[in-house]
Residue frames as qw, qx, qy, qz and C-alpha x, y, z in Angstrom:
[[0.522, 0.211, 0.209, -0.799, 100.81, 90.86, 114.69],
 [0.621, 0.247, -0.570, -0.477, 100.41, 88.37, 111.77],
 [0.344, 0.080, -0.919, 0.175, 101.21, 85.36, 113.97],
 [0.212, 0.153, 0.660, -0.704, 98.70, 86.47, 116.60],
 [0.605, 0.278, -0.091, -0.740, 96.00, 86.86, 113.93],
 [0.567, 0.219, -0.754, -0.249, 96.84, 83.44, 112.48],
 [0.146, 0.019, -0.901, 0.408, 96.67, 81.86, 115.92],
 [0.361, 0.202, 0.443, -0.795, 93.37, 83.48, 116.80],
 [0.649, 0.267, -0.323, -0.635, 91.75, 82.47, 113.51],
 [0.499, 0.136, -0.856, -0.030, 92.91, 78.88, 114.01],
 [0.024, -0.062, -0.821, 0.567, 91.74, 78.78, 117.63],
 [0.398, 0.296, 0.358, -0.791, 88.34, 80.33, 116.88],
 [0.699, 0.442, -0.077, -0.557, 87.56, 78.91, 113.45],
 [0.844, -0.113, 0.523, 0.047, 89.85, 75.95, 112.89],
 [0.742, 0.622, 0.121, 0.220, 91.50, 77.16, 109.68],
 [0.567, -0.390, 0.188, 0.701, 94.97, 78.33, 108.75],
 [0.392, 0.908, 0.145, -0.027, 95.52, 81.54, 106.82],
 [0.717, 0.365, -0.057, 0.592, 98.59, 82.77, 105.00],
 [0.481, -0.444, -0.228, 0.720, 100.96, 85.20, 106.71],
 [0.106, 0.096, 0.263, 0.954, 100.33, 87.93, 104.12],
 [0.056, -0.708, -0.700, 0.083, 97.29, 89.93, 105.28],
 [0.146, 0.365, 0.128, 0.910, 95.98, 93.44, 104.92],
 [0.007, -0.355, -0.566, 0.744, 94.45, 95.75, 107.50],
 [0.027, 0.562, 0.663, 0.493, 90.91, 96.80, 106.48],
 [0.217, -0.635, -0.003, -0.742, 89.43, 98.83, 109.37],
 [0.300, -0.170, -0.805, 0.483, 88.61, 98.90, 113.04],
 [0.378, -0.569, -0.228, -0.693, 85.70, 99.94, 115.15],
 [0.173, 0.004, -0.794, 0.582, 84.68, 99.91, 118.77],
 [0.494, -0.472, -0.322, -0.656, 81.46, 99.73, 120.73],
 [0.174, -0.217, 0.735, -0.618, 80.08, 99.11, 124.22],
 [0.313, -0.261, -0.888, -0.212, 77.68, 96.22, 124.80],
 [0.497, -0.629, -0.287, -0.525, 74.47, 96.48, 126.80],
 [0.814, -0.475, -0.265, 0.201, 76.39, 94.98, 129.72],
 [0.114, -0.973, 0.199, 0.039, 78.91, 97.88, 129.50],
 [0.791, -0.215, 0.406, 0.404, 81.66, 95.69, 128.01],
 [0.213, 0.806, -0.302, -0.462, 83.97, 97.58, 125.69],
 [0.841, 0.198, 0.466, 0.193, 84.69, 95.73, 122.40],
 [0.043, 0.698, -0.439, -0.564, 87.33, 96.50, 119.82],
 [0.836, 0.368, 0.407, 0.001, 86.78, 95.03, 116.39],
 [0.057, -0.672, 0.537, 0.507, 89.83, 94.93, 114.10],
 [0.851, 0.403, 0.301, -0.150, 89.38, 93.57, 110.59],
 [0.191, -0.550, 0.669, 0.462, 92.07, 92.11, 108.37],
 [0.828, 0.417, -0.156, -0.342, 91.79, 90.56, 104.89],
 [0.454, -0.440, 0.772, 0.064, 93.37, 87.12, 105.06],
 [0.625, 0.344, -0.566, -0.413, 93.89, 84.40, 102.43],
 [0.932, -0.191, 0.180, -0.251, 92.84, 80.83, 103.20],
 [0.089, 0.590, -0.801, -0.051, 95.67, 78.27, 103.55],
 [0.383, 0.046, -0.922, -0.035, 94.24, 75.07, 105.00],
 [0.082, 0.133, 0.790, -0.592, 91.49, 73.45, 107.14],
 [0.194, -0.526, -0.724, -0.402, 87.73, 73.30, 107.44],
 [0.091, -0.299, 0.241, -0.919, 86.07, 76.29, 109.07],
 [0.487, -0.515, -0.696, -0.115, 83.69, 75.83, 112.00],
 [0.293, -0.731, 0.156, -0.596, 82.51, 77.80, 115.05],
 [0.471, 0.060, -0.776, 0.415, 84.28, 76.64, 118.13],
 [0.100, -0.347, -0.626, 0.691, 82.20, 78.90, 120.38],
 [0.010, -0.515, -0.558, -0.650, 78.96, 80.05, 118.63],
 [0.369, -0.774, -0.496, 0.139, 77.56, 81.21, 121.96],
 [0.393, -0.412, -0.029, 0.821, 80.27, 83.95, 122.14],
 [0.078, 0.176, 0.446, 0.874, 79.01, 85.56, 118.93],
 [0.300, -0.637, -0.631, -0.326, 75.38, 85.42, 120.05],
 [0.474, -0.627, -0.414, 0.459, 76.31, 86.97, 123.34],
 [0.270, -0.245, 0.108, 0.925, 77.86, 90.04, 121.65],
 [0.187, -0.163, -0.479, -0.842, 74.98, 90.60, 119.22]]
């Protein structure tokens, strides 16, 4: 699970996080377009890189 989270954070935000992370909570909701979304939150510690949005339109589309 940790490697998947690290990969997703790097792909989406361009930063690396340490392998030690802690589960915080999860939630789910359905968008106006009837798309089911699962939100899983982990506390991660920064390792390296400069954060940026690779796809800001994805976030806007969900909210």
